C-alpha positions as CSV (number, residue, x, y, z in Angstrom):
1,M,30.5,-86.9,-2.6
2,S,28.6,-84.0,-1.1
3,I,27.8,-80.6,-2.6
4,S,26.6,-77.5,-0.8
5,I,23.1,-76.1,-1.2
6,A,24.8,-73.1,-2.8
7,D,26.3,-75.3,-5.5
8,F,23.0,-77.1,-6.1
9,A,21.2,-73.8,-6.4
10,K,23.4,-73.1,-9.5
11,V,21.7,-75.9,-11.4
12,E,18.8,-74.6,-13.4
13,M,16.2,-77.2,-14.2
14,K,13.0,-76.5,-16.2
15,V,10.1,-78.3,-17.8
16,G,10.2,-78.6,-21.5
17,R,8.6,-80.5,-24.4
18,I,10.5,-82.4,-27.0
19,T,9.6,-81.0,-30.4
20,S,11.9,-82.9,-32.8
21,V,13.9,-86.2,-32.7
22,E,16.6,-87.2,-35.1
23,D,19.1,-90.0,-35.2
24,I,22.8,-89.3,-35.0
25,P,24.2,-91.9,-37.4
26,T,27.8,-91.0,-36.7
27,A,27.6,-91.6,-32.9
28,R,29.5,-94.5,-31.5
29,K,26.5,-95.3,-29.1
30,P,22.8,-95.1,-30.1
31,M,21.9,-91.4,-29.7
32,Y,19.3,-88.9,-30.6
33,K,19.5,-85.2,-31.4
34,L,16.5,-83.5,-29.8
35,M,15.0,-80.0,-29.8
36,V,13.4,-79.2,-26.5
37,E,11.0,-76.2,-26.2
38,F,10.9,-74.4,-22.8
39,G,8.1,-71.9,-23.6
40,D,8.1,-68.4,-25.0
41,G,9.9,-69.6,-28.1
42,V,13.0,-70.7,-26.1
43,G,14.4,-74.0,-27.3
44,K,17.6,-75.9,-26.8
45,Q,19.3,-78.7,-28.7
46,C,20.1,-81.8,-26.6
47,V,22.1,-84.9,-27.4
48,A,20.8,-87.9,-25.5
49,G,21.9,-91.6,-25.3
50,I,18.3,-92.8,-24.8
51,K,17.8,-94.5,-28.2
52,D,17.8,-98.0,-26.6
53,S,15.0,-97.0,-24.2
54,Y,12.7,-94.7,-26.3
55,S,11.5,-94.7,-29.9
56,K,11.2,-91.4,-31.8
57,D,7.4,-91.7,-31.6
58,E,7.5,-92.1,-27.8
59,L,9.7,-88.9,-27.5
60,Q,7.9,-86.6,-29.9
61,G,5.8,-84.2,-27.8
62,K,7.0,-85.8,-24.5
63,V,7.2,-83.4,-21.5
64,V,10.5,-83.7,-19.7
65,V,12.7,-82.1,-17.1
66,A,16.1,-80.8,-18.2
67,V,19.1,-79.0,-16.9
68,V,19.2,-75.8,-19.0
69,N,22.3,-73.9,-17.8
70,L,25.0,-76.3,-18.8
71,E,27.9,-75.0,-20.9
72,P,27.2,-76.1,-24.6
73,K,29.3,-79.2,-25.4
74,P,29.9,-81.1,-28.6
75,V,28.7,-84.7,-28.3
76,A,29.0,-87.1,-31.3
77,G,29.7,-84.0,-33.5
78,V,26.5,-82.2,-32.4
79,V,26.4,-79.4,-29.9
80,S,24.3,-80.3,-26.8
81,E,22.9,-77.3,-24.9
82,C,20.9,-79.0,-22.1
83,M,20.6,-82.4,-20.4
84,L,17.5,-84.5,-19.9
85,L,17.0,-85.9,-16.4
86,A,16.3,-89.6,-16.0
87,A,16.2,-92.4,-13.5
88,F,18.3,-95.4,-14.5
89,N,20.0,-98.6,-13.6
90,E,21.9,-101.2,-15.5
91,S,18.8,-102.3,-17.5
92,E,16.2,-99.5,-17.4
93,L,16.0,-95.8,-18.1
94,S,13.0,-93.5,-17.4
95,L,12.9,-89.8,-18.3
96,L,11.6,-87.6,-15.5
97,S,8.3,-85.8,-16.2
98,P,6.1,-83.7,-14.0
99,E,3.2,-85.6,-12.4
100,R,0.7,-82.8,-13.4
101,T,0.4,-80.5,-16.3
102,V,2.6,-77.4,-15.8
103,K,3.5,-74.5,-18.1
104,L,6.6,-75.1,-20.3
105,G,9.6,-73.3,-18.7
106,T,8.4,-73.9,-15.2
107,K,11.4,-74.2,-12.8
108,V,12.1,-77.5,-11.0
109,G,13.9,-77.6,-7.7
């Protein structure tokens, strides 16, 4: 499937830092509820099925890349307002992070 550059330009990705990590005990799959800070006091709640790949300690304070302009959606009974980007295959998952230190809220493209 192909998308146009105009469609891709609609996706807003930013650098954020995970500030809190909680289990979602009612989820069918292992999931976390995360708060991600994007700078200037802007934070979004995110539900992520990454519990099998990352411990709470590994995630706390981690700098990540997220899609921030998704329509909020309930996942496992929790509203998710953004989506973390990751590289993955059948057995591995790795969250995307900037190679160098950048200001929170920096746009990714």
